[in-house]
C-alpha positions, 0 to 999 in steps of 0.5 A: 700504056702509051698514054701513061704520063708518070708524075716525076718528083725531085728530092724534097718536092711535095706530093698531093694527097690524091696522087699519093692515094692513087699510087697506093690504090694502084699498087694494092690492085696489082698486088691483089691480081698477082696474089690471085695468079699465084694462088691459081698457079699453086693450085695447078701445081698441086693437082699435077700428076705423073703417070707411068705405064709398065708393060710386059711385066714378068713374075717369078710366081704364078703362071702366065698365058697368052690371051689366045690360050685357054687357061686350065679349068676354063672353057674359052680364051679371050680370042685375041693376041692383045687387048689394049696393052695387055698381051699376057694374063697371070693366074695361080700356078694351080687353079685355086687359092694362092699367088697369082703374080709378083711384079717388080715396080721400084717407083714411088706412087699414090695410086696403082692401076691394074687390070683384072677379071675373074672366071666365075667372078663378081665376088671378093677374091683378090688380095694385094700385098706391097713390099717397099724398098725399106723392107716393110710389107703391107697388105694394101687390099683384102677381099677385093671384089673382081668382076666376072670376065665372061660378060660385062658386069655393072660397076660395084660400089665395093671396088668400082672399075674405071675402064674396061676392055671388051672382046666377044670372049671376055672382059678386062676391068681396070681397078685402082689401089691406093698406096698406103705409104706414097712416101715410100718407094715400092719394090714389089706388088703381089696379087693373091687369089683368096677365093677357091670358087674364082679364078682371077687373072692379072694383066701384064700392065700396071699404071702408076699415078703420082702426085707432083710434090714441090721440092723442099729447099 
């Protein structure tokens, strides 16, 4: 840049065609570079996400147990007081089908990550219902496959888990649920057991993933 010598012209002076062409070529090259940077920045922003982790969630439905508690009808606990951020497990108030828990969310999100695992699992056993602030209620998932908690089971194409937490006494699996209406604010999310042969549990931790959307001016 220190060797650059601008061509100075006074009003009414002529300019050589090669100088004029050189100026246009240089401008077009700079515009192309700027457009490339803008497209990269646009793609970067469109892929940005916000993640929120909700912990120690409480519910007016179902029943909560510590991880060191033996859930009625089962033979062993997880044997530890916490696994990751999970400190309590929610199950149906009475073993069998019914409501497991009902968590208040009050957020917008694209994807909901939840932790689960089932006694006598590796079967379709879970239903998830979302209630929005506008009063709309949607069943976002039915007959959801939940892996067995007793030992690590392989990923399943019907409902693959993204992560697992391991203890000698049991496993927690992290699953994802896509919000069918990401433009609506969620008020509650409800988990239900629909299979009497299974006893799924939900951890008291929920993670929300929201795609950053540009503000319309």
